[in-house]
N, C-alpha and C positions, 0 to 999 in steps of 0.2 A: 715204302710202297708208294706207289702215285698212280695217278689215274689212268696212265698212258698202258700201266700193265693190265688194264682190264680188256681182254681181248673179245673177238664175236661170238667165240664158243662160250665164254662164261655168260656174255648176254642173252644168246640162245637158249640158254638151262633156265632162266625164267621168263622169257620172251612168250606171251600169249597171244598168238595171232586170231583169234577167234573174238577175244575181248578187246583186242585193239581195233578191229574192224568195227563191231560194235560200238565202242566208247568214240571213236573218230570217222564216222560216217562219209566224209569227205575224201578219206583215204580209198575205202571200199567204193565210192560212185567213181573214182579215178582209177581203179582196176591198178593198182601198185601193188607191188609185192610188199605186204606188210612190214617183215622184218626189214628188208631193204629200207623202206621209207623212214623207219625209226632209226637206223644208222645213218643215212644221210642228211635226214631234214628234222624227224621226231624230235630228238632229244634236244637239240637247238629252238626248237618250238615248245620247250618245255612240256612234251607229251611224255608218258610214262609207258612203259613196255607191257607192264601187266597191271593187276588190282593189288595194291599195295596198303594194306589196312593200316598203317600210320599214317599215308598220305590221305587217306579218306576220313581218318579220324582228325587230321589237322584241319580240313575245310570245316569241320563239325566243331571243333574247339573253338573256330574264331567266329562263327555264325549261329550259333548253338544257345541255348539257356543254360544247358547243364553241362557247365565245364568241369566240375568238380568228378562227376561220373566219367567224362571224358580222359581228364587227366589219369584218373586211376587205372583205366583201361590201356594207357599208354605207358605209364609204370609197369604193369604186368606185362605188355609186350617186351620193354627192356629189359626187364629179367627175366624173363622165361623162354623168349622165342629165338628163333635161328638168329644167325650173327647180322644178316641184310635188315631182317624186322628191326631187330633189336636197334641197330646202329640209326635207321629211318626215325624209331620212336625217340633215340637219344637227341635227334635233331629238332625233331617237334616240340618235344619239352623244351629244350634249351631255348628255343626261339620264344616260345610261350612264356618260360619265366623270365628272360631277358626284357621282354615288354614291360614287365612289372618291377624290373630292376633286381629281381632275386639271383643275384650272382652266384652264390653260393651252391644253388641248384643247377646253374647251366654249367659249371665245373663239374657238379656231380653227373650229369648227363649227357655232356657234350663229346667228350676227348673220346668216346668209343667210336663215333663217327668219323673223325679223322684217321682212324686205323683201319678203315673200311673201304677199299678203293672201290668196289662196286657202289657203295651209297655215295660217295663222292661223285662217281660217274653219273648217277642217275639225278642228283642234286644239281650238277652241273654248274655251278658257280662257287665264288669264295667266299660266300655268306657264312659257313660254319666256322672258318677261320676268323673272320673279322669278328663273330659272335664271340668267341672262346677268347680272343683277345681283349676284347671288350670286358668280359667279366674278369679276367686276370687283372686287367689295369685298374678297373674300377674298386677291385679289391685291394690293392696296393702289391699285388705279387708281380711285381715287373719285371724279375728273372725269369719266372714262368712266361712272360709275356715276351719276352726277348727270345727265350726258347722256340716257342712259338713261331717268331718271325725266323728263325734260322731253318725251320722245317725246311726241307727241300721240296717237298709235296705241295708247299703253298708258293705258287708261282708269282712271279715279278708282275705287278700291275699298278695301277693309280692308287687304288685304295690301300695296297700295301704299302706304297712310298708314304700314303698320310699315316697310317698304323707306325712305320719306323719312324715317322718324325716326333710322335708325341712321347717317345722315350730319350730324346736328344734334350741338351739343354736350349736355354733361350737363345743364344747366340748359334749356336749349332742348327736350331729350327729353322731360323732365319736363311742359313745359308743352304739349308737343306729344300727348304720350300721354294728359293729360287731357284735351285738346279731343277728343282720339278716344274715350275713356271716357264723357265728359259726351255727345257727339253719339250714343251709344248707351245713353242713360238709366242710366249707371253712375256711381257717386262716383270720385273720381280717387284718385291716388298720390301718394307723395312718398319722397324718401330717407329712412330710419331716421334715418341718420347726415346730417346737413345739410353736412358737412363733406367727405363722402364722395361720389364720382361714382354716379349712380343704377346698381344692379346687382341681379342675381337674390336676393342674400343681402343688400342693402341697399334694401330697398323695404316700405313700409308703405300701407296704406289710408288715405285723409284722412277719413273719416265719422268715427274718433277711438273710443275707449272708449265704451261704452254702459252704463248703469246699467239693471237690470233694474227692469220695470214689470209693473204688474197685467197687461198683454195678454201680457207674456212667458210668465207660468204656464199659459196655455192654449194655448202654443205646443207642437205635437207633439214629443216627444224624436227628434232624430236621432242615431242612432250612425255615428261616424267610424272606422272601424278602419285603423290604418296599422302596418304590419309594418317592421321597423327591422333593417337588419344594417349594419355597420361605417358608419355615416352621421354622426359626430361633427360633421362641419364644416356639415351640411346639415339637421339636425334643426331646430334653432331656427327657422329661414327657414320651414319646414312647419307645423311646431306654431303659430307666432306666426300666421300667416295665415288659421289654423281659428280661434285665440282672440279674433281681430280681427273673426270673421264678423257679420253683423247677424242672422242667426238664432242667438239664444243658448243656446234649450235643445238643448243638445248633450252629450253624453259621447264624450270622444275616447279610443278603446281603442286604445294601443300595445303591441305585442307584440314586444318586443326578442327577435331570433332566434340567439341565441347571439353577439351581438357580440364581437369581439376587441380593438376599438379603447377609447376613452374613452365610448362612444354611452351607456352605463348611467348614468354620472355625470352627463352631459349632462340626460338624462333626468329624474333623481332633481332635479336643479336646475330644471327647468321643473315638475315636479309641485308644486313648493312655489306655485308662481304663479298657479296656477287648480286649484279642486277638481273640475272637468269631465274632467280628465286623469286615466286609470286606466293604470296602468303593469303589464305581465305579462312575465316571461322564460322562453324556453326554456333547457334544459341544453345542446343540442346544437343545430346548425344544421339545420334542417328545409327550409328554401325558403319563398320570400315567400307561397305560396298557404296554404302549412301553417298559417303565422303568421297569416294572414286569417282562415283557417277556427277557428282557435282563437279570435280575438276574436269572429269572428262569434257562436259558440257562447255568448259571454258578453253580445251584446249586448242591450239592453232597449229600444232605440228601436222606434218606429212604421214610421219608415223607416232604412234601412240603406246607408251608402255607404263607399267606401274613397278614401284617399290616399294617394299616394306620399311617402316620407320625404325626397325631394328637391326636391319641386315647390312653387310658390307659387300661392295660388289668391287671386282678388279676394275682397273683402269680400262679395260680395251672390250669391257663387255659390252657396251653400247654400240661401239664401232664394231664390233663383230656380228653383232645380231642384226645390224643395217645395212652392212654389206652382204650379208645371206639374204637378204630380203632383195637387193638390188640385182644380185648376183642371176636369180632365177625369175622369169617373169610370171610363172605359175605359182610361185611361192606367195602366200599373202600374210605370213605371219612366222615369227621365228621364237625358239626358246632356247635358253642356255642349261647348263647344268649347274647343280651346288651341292652343297656339304653342310650338314647341320654341324654347329658347335657351340660349346659354351664360351663364357667371358675368356676363357684361358688356351682357347683353340683346341680343345679335347673335342675330336671327332666322333660323332657317333648317330646313330639310327634308332628311331623308337622300334620299330619292327623291321627286323634282319630280312632283307631280300638278297638280291645279289651281290649288293657292296652299299658303302655309304655314299657314293656318289650318284646321284639319280637327276632325271629331269626336276627342274624348277618351272612348276606352271605358272608360278606368279610371276616369273621373268617375260611373259608373253608379250609380243610387241608385234603390234598389227599396222597394215597400211590403212589410211583414212578410209579407202573405200570399203573395207571390211565395218568399220563402224557405220557408215552411211547403210549398210545393207543389215547388219546385225544389232546396231544400236548399244545398249547400256549393257552393264553386268545386272544380275539378278539382285534384288532387293533382299538380301537373306545374311545369315550371320557367317556361314561357313559353306566352304567348297563352290562359290561362285567363279572362282576361277577356273576350276577343273570343267563346270558346266559351260563357261565360255569357250575353252578350248575344245572339246567336243561338238560345240555350236557350230563352230568353224568348220571341222572337218565334216558334219552332216551336210552342211550348205558347199564347202568347196572340194570337199573329198580328201581320200588318202592321199598325202604329199604334198597337201597345201601348207602344212606347217614344217618348217625347216628345223632341224637339231641343231644346235651350234656348239663345235668342239665336244662331243659327246664324251661322257668319262672324264671331262676336265671341269673341276668346279670352277667357275667364272663369279660364284657369290658364296659369302659363308652365310647360311641361315642361323639366327641366334635360337639357342634352344634354352628354353626355361620352362619348370613346371608350371608358370603361371600362365602360359600362353593359352590361346585359345585351344589350340588341338590337344592340350593335356586337360580341360575339363571334362568333368563328368559326362554331361547331356553331349556335347559335341566333341568327345575324344575320339582320336584317329581310330579306334578302336571301333566304331559305329559305322565305318566304312563296310564292315563286312557284315553287321547286323544293327539295324538303329537308325538313328537320325541320319548320318552320311549315307549309309546303303538306301534309304527309302527316297531321299532326294535324288541321289544319283539315277535310281530306276525309273523315279517320275521323270525327271529330264532326259532320260535316253528314250522315253516313250514319245513323249514330245517332238525331239529331232527326229524321230522314224516316222511320224503320222502327219508332221506339218511341215508345208513346204517355205511357208514364210515365218522365220524366225527371229523377227527384230521384236527387240524389247524396248519401250520407251524409258525415258529416264522415271518417270512416276506414274506408274500405269495404275488404272483402278482396277483392274482385273488381272488375276493371275493367269500365266500361261499355263501352268500345270500345278499342282497341289503340292505342299511341303508340309514337314511337320512344324506344327504350329510356333515352336520354341524358336525354331529358326528365322521366321519370319520378321523383316524389320522394313517392311512398306508402311504404306498408308492406311488409315482404319477400313476405307474401302477395299483396299486389296485383303485385309485381314478378314473381312467378312467374305469376300469372295472366295479365299483360300477355305475358309470353313464350309463353304456350300460344296465347292469340288470333294471336298476330303469325305462329307456326310454323305456325299451322293454313292460313295463306294465303301461305305461303312456299315458295319450291321447296329452301330450306334443310333442311326436315324431308319426309324420304322415309317415310311411312307404310309401304307395302307394304313395302319393303326393311328397316324398323326389326323388324317383325315374323318377317321369313325370317331376318334376322341372329341375333335373338335370341328362338329357338321358347319358350323360357320365358315370355315377354311373350306371345305370340301363344296359348299354352296357358291362361294367366290370365285371359283376356279381357277385359285392361283396355285403355281408351284409350291408343295409342302414344304421343301428343304429350302427354298428361297425365305417363303414367308417367315419360317422358323428362326431364319439366323438374322432377318433384316428385322423382326418385330416379334415374333413369337417368345423368345428369349427375354426380352424385358417386359412383354405381357403375362409372364409367370409359367408359360406353357411347358410342356417337356418332349422329350425326342423319342422317348420309346414307352413301353408299358412298366417298364421294371426298374429304371433309374430317375429318381428326382433329382435334377439337376441342382435346384435351389440347396437339396439337402447335401449333395455332392460338395457345393460351396460353402456350405457352413462347416461342415467336418474338416476341409482343408484351409479353412479362413480366407477364402479369396472370393471373387467376384464369379456370377455363373459364366461369363465368356470364359475366362482363364479355366475355371473347372471343367467347360465342355473341351476346352484345348487339351488338358491334361488328359480325360478320358480317351482323346482320339490317339493317344500316343502309351497308352496302356498295352500289353500284349494281350490282356484278356479282361474282358468288362467284369467289374464287381457284380455279383448275382444279388446282392443287397446293398444299401447304404445304411449302414448302422453308426450310431451314436452312444457311447458308454453313459448309462445313467448313475446317481449318484447312491442309490440303494443296493444293498447287498442282498444278496440271494439266500433265501430260506430254504434248504433242501427237503424239508419235511412238510412244506406247506405249498397248496395249490399255486398255479401260476394262471393269471388273467391276462388275455391280449386286450386291451383298451384301444379302442380306434377314433381317432379325431377326423371329423369331417372338414375342416378348415384351419387354416393358419393365414391370417391375412394381416396386412402392415398395421390396420387397427384392429384390436381386440374389442369382439362386441359379446352379446351374452352368452350364446352357447360354448364360447371358446374360454371364457370365464369361468361358466358353470363347471365345464371339463376339468377345468384348474381345481377347483374346488373338490369335485369326484375324486381326482386323483390324491389331493391331501387327505382325505378321509381314508382312502384305500391305503395310503401310505404309511397310516398309523395303524394299520391293521397285520396281521401276520402273511396276508395275502402277498406273493409275489406279482409286480405289475411290469410288462412289456407294453410298450407304447408303439402306435404306429400312427405317423403323421404325414397327409399327403403331400406336405412341402415343408421347407425352412425358410419362407419370406420373411418371417419375424424372427430374428435371434434372438431376442430377450426371450419371448414366450417360449420358444423352445428351450432355453437355458431352465425356463419355471419348470417347464415339464420334466427336463432331464432330473431335476432336482428331488422329484417324487416317484422316479421308476427305477427298475433295473437297466432297461435299456430303451433307445428311439430308434426305431426303423421309419425311415423315410420311403413311402411307397406312393407314386402317383395314384390317386384316386378320382374316378367321375362318379357324379350322383347317379343315383337309380333312377332312370326314364323308363317308363310304359313303353317307350319306342325304340331304345336303344339294345341292342344284344350284350348278354353277358359277356364282359371281358375274361376269357379264360386263361389269359397270359397272368392277369391280376389273381384271379382266384388260385392258379397254380403257385402264384408267389405267396399267398397266403398260407397256402397248405403247407408248403414247406416252413414257414415260419411258426406254424402249430406243429408240426412235427419236431422240429429242431428244438424249440423251447418246452416242449410237453405242456402244451396249453391245454388247460383244463375248462375255460369258457372264452367265449369271444364276445367283447361288449363293443357296440357301437353309440356313439356319442349323440345320433338323432337319427331319423326314420330315412335319412336321406342316401345312406349307404346299403349296399346288397351284397357285392363281391366276397366282404368277409364274412358276413354270414354264409353264404354259399359255401365258402371253403370250410367252414366250422361242420356244414353239416355232411358235406363229404368225409369229413375225418372224425364223425359223430362226435361231435364237442357241442357242450351246451351254447344255445344262442340267446343273446340278452341286447334288448332293444331300449335305449333310452330316449322316450318321445317328450321333445320340447316344442312341437310345434302343434297348429290346429288347422289342418288343410280345410275344414270345413268353411273356414272365415280367412284363407289368405290364397287368392285367386293366384297371387304372383308365384307362390309356392306349386299351386297346382299346374299352372303353365310350366314352370320350370321341369316339373317331374311329369309332364305329359298324359296327366291322368286326373279325375276328378278326386273328389275326397273320399267317396267310398272305395272305388279302385286303389286308392294308395292304402286305406285300412285293410283292405283284401289283401293286399300287396303284403302288408308288416303282420297279418297274422299268419299267413304260410312261410313266411321265411325266418321268424324267429319265435324263440320257446317261452321267453319271458320278458315281460314289459317293466320298464320304472317310468312312472308319469310325474311331471313336477307340478300338477294340480288336479283338483277334481273335476274340472271342464275337460282335462286330457283323458283322464280315467272315464268318464262318460263316453269319449270318442272313440276310444280302441274298445273299451266296452266288453271286456274278458277279464273279470275279477279275480276267476281263479288262476290267472296266469299273470296278475299284475300287481305292483307295490307303488303305492303312492309315497314320493321321497319328495318335498320340495327344495328348491335350489338353497345354495347356501347364501347368507349374506352377512359379511363381517361386520356387524354392528359395533363390535368393541372396539374397533378402531376409530370411530368417530366420536369426536367430542361436543358436548352439549352448545348448542348456540347460547348467545347472550340474552338476557330475559327481554329487553326492549329490542322492539322491530323499528329500526332505521330507515326513513323514508327517504328516497323512492324504496320501494320493495322489490325484490326481486324474484320475476318467476323465470323459471329455465324448463328448456326442454333438452333432453340427452338423447341423441339417437344416431341413428346411420344416415340422417338426411336425405331420404329416400321420399316421394311424397307419399307413401302408404303410412308414415310415421306421423302424418297431420300436420305439417309443416304449414300448408294453405289455410288449415283453420286457425291455426296460431297466429298467423299475420293477419287474419280479420280480426281475432281477439284484440290483438294489439293495437290495431286500428280504431276499433270500438272505445277501448279503454284511452286512447289519445283524445278522440273526440270529446270523452266525458271529463277529461282532464284527472284522470285517477293518476295518484302516486305511484307509479310502478313501471318498471323496465323489465323487457323479456330479453333472456339471454340464450341465444341456439346454439348449443354444442354439438358437434359432429364434424365429420370429413367435408372439405371443399368438393363439389361434383357439379355437373352439368346444370343439374336442378339448383342448386345453391347459386350459381353464376345467373342463372335466369331471374331467381327470385332476388336477387340483390340490385340487378338492373331495373326491374321492376317497380319494387317495393322500398320507397324511402320514409321510413318513421323513425324519427329520433328517440322514441322509446323501445328500439330493437337492435340488440347488439350481435352480431355474428361472431362467435368467439372461436369457432375453429374446434378442431379434434382435441380433447383432453386425454391424455395418457393415463390418467386417474380421477375415476369419478367422484372420488371423495374430493378432491381438489375443488372440483366444479360446483359441487353441493355445498361445501362448508361456505360458499358465498351466496347460496342460495337460500331464499325463504319459503319459497312454493313450488313444487315440482308439478308440472303439468305432463299428463299424458294422454294425447288425443289420436292415438293411433287408429286407423282406418280400417284394421284387420283384429279380430280378437286376438289377444296376447293370450299363450297357453299359460303362462307365470306371471308376467309382468316385474321382471328384475329389477328394473330401474326404478319402478316404483318402491320397492323394498330399499333399493340403496338410498332413496331420498328419504325414505321413513328412519332407516338406519342414521341418516348424516341430521334428523331433525327437523325434516321440512315437512310443511303442510302439504297435503296431496290434493289437486283437482283433477278428475280423471273422467272418462268416459265410460258409463254403466254398461261394459259388456266384456266378454271372454273370462279370464279368471281375476280380473282387477277385482270383482266384487268379494271374491274369498279373502282379500288383503285389507280393503278398506272399509271400516265402518265409521258411524257419525263421531266416533271419538277422535280420529286422527286425520279424517279428509271429507272432502264433498263430491259425491258422485254426480254427475251429469248425463242426462241422455245422448245417446250417440248421435253428434253432429250439430248437437243444440247450442250455437255459437253464444246465444244471448245468454244462455244457462250458464256458461263458464265464465262471461262477462260478470253476471249477476254474483255467483260465487266468490269471485275476486274482490268486487265491490263490497260484499258484505264482509270478507276477510279483513280487509284493509281497513273497514269503520271498527271492526274490534281486533285491534293488533294483538290482545293478548291471547285470543284463540287461536292465532296461528301459530305462536310458541306453545300454546297448550297441544295442538295437534302433533307439534314435533314432538314433543315429550312422549305423549303417549303412542305415536306411531313408533318411536326409536324402542320404547319397551317392549311393544308387540313383536319387533323385529328380535329382540334379545330371546325373548321366552320361544318363538317359534323356529326361529330360520338361520340360528348363530350355527357356527359349526358343529358345537357339540349338542345343540338341540337337533339337528339333523343326523349326527354322526350314527347313531342308534338305529335309526330308521333304514339308514342304508346298509349297515354291516348285517342289521337283521334280514334284509332281504335276500343280501348275498348268501347268508347263511342258509337260508332256506333254497337258493337257487344251486348251491354246491352241494346241499345236506352234508354239511361237515360244519364241526363245531369250531374248527382251525380258520376261523374267520376275524374273532373278537381281538 
């Protein structure tokens, strides 16, 4: 049976006029009888006569995420439905499985389609025959393939001739292809090496080399641009086919895109063969279209075209495309057709459509006038050919591009599994959903909404957003592309960004532009729920790549989670420990948080940690080693003038519910949203206070409240408090809800210093190098000591910042050494004899002082804050606040009695071991948690 046996009556039985007019409103608007329209025009225009479920599922199959479910629906239709629906389902399944090379499944489902005349009539092309032939051929079922060719319902066509050719021996294939070419008014071909079978790399045009005639000098110059990257085995095939063109007035511009194989040597050898070849080379790989654009900038031809480095072109291809351009004045570009083939000239097509032979967009040849108006190819990795093709149509209209010898392949395109179109991210499959589809849609919108469509070679800005993985432009383009993408993405929350970062709101700058140009590097986040640094950490990449990755996922992650090393004890409570800061340099509060986690990790409690970012990977790894999970959640410090971030509260509520949290613990008093979430879920709230707001004006300013208001806020928001010193206990002043637990100092890791004090002695200060840490006072002390010629040096440890830059320019003292930030306080303190603490605010604990004691240092410090709780006359000297002379006198006395320096060091170290080591602090902290949780399952 064949398609001709399908009569109008058969079609009318399935035709649905209401559906047809609803689906194709242009037909309804034209007031044409729907059935007659379908018979006369609709079928040829690929319209359907009615709703056909397999065809609807076909669209979903290629553009949806649930392909497995759709496959099962199609299989059910194939097995259980009426003949037409079953046959169409077989075609849809066959094409889908063929795209994956699952030929046995193609053979299972497709034959039924070829036995159904109505199905073939509706499909209206030879794709089913070619696909089944492909399946038989690839499985070695050559007799079945031959039987299919003998099927009279498969009408003669150029596609069928190519299929027939594949079953012939090598000599017969050559003769058969030559018959095919001659039939289409083209010259024949031959194996270049007659001793070897015909193949993609063993093929040459039969017209032979031409000598230039007078006529050739009047041929317009055609520039052919070839990008090359690692193509040493295919270069000669491509270039030879161009040197063999009947159109001889050519310049062949080859741009090697920093190949790492032997391509450049092969190209230089070809250069010696023909002066029409021009070679250029990139030092770094920039992508095929960047290479093309460079070649285009050098091209001199009246007509401009490109050629892939691994394809073969028929000798008349260029001539035919030029003549078509010259023939019609309104035609501004031309394209020819091609067929994909492997090295053995086995023809194929990844997704079967109407045939193997189809338009070769990469053959696009344009007049120079088009280049002047439209400029260059887009700097992306794939699909820029198609974009340029549609850009021409958008500007010049339909009919401006001529199709040369439709249905006749003037090129053989090399088909390999390694080609770009077969890679996962840019696979041709993404033209239906994914990278190529997104690019096509964005380009089409640009074409539709802009009158000027010129693209410069190296633009700073993108004309439209593209998937980041496609972009091969400059850094400026990359940033602008991110801005365009974020403007239309849920990933960036502009109102939140301005609330979270009031300095940006006050500056009045565009939030998206600020984030991309500055905010990413400044450690800012783009929405309240996703930590960009956390994403970068778990994916082992930088923040810019992490952002680009988030822009390409179909659904944003609800949380950013990193698995910790600790196992979960199902019989024990789980507590949520929230850190307030992760910075490039770890200071006291962060180190104390680690110490707390160490103790908790040795208990039976399960610990889940939340960190605001992952800007210090080493610190995050330390945390992860001590807990079950690390969750990265952007966090702002509490401020009396700031509204509660309900997004963050909701995020914490979800964490509390998901992990069955028994208590929420915050590392300092600056966090509020975690505790608000805990109250909403009726979970115990614990605040670890390490600050003294009453003596820290900078902290009060940061929190937008005075010390008493901060205290009132703490009392209202937390159930229990852990204080690291008596002075903090006195500040919060609710003994029935508080527990004094000092910070941990690992004294056991420090070695005792030598008995003798070597001169000059070293007095050090370890801090964040902010003015409130007393650096100005230290410089005054150093100046006085230098004047007195005391044998002492002053070492300043801490990060470089704008303050240190000013001090170093202003103060030039030979006894002051700026040592920079030291990742280990122990390393700095091992070389220190006397530790100074000259803070201008009352410290809540004095961690650095204790670290100095743990490392055998004598202490000289101001007598205020929590420091007097640590120092007595056995291990150091306390001086009245801001008494510079008193500090100098203390140092002078110690230098006069060197043995006292070492004696102070020994006593201080013993004091730390007894009262502040991990083993000393551990019982206090676990006892506090036992009372808080009212459970014995803590120890």
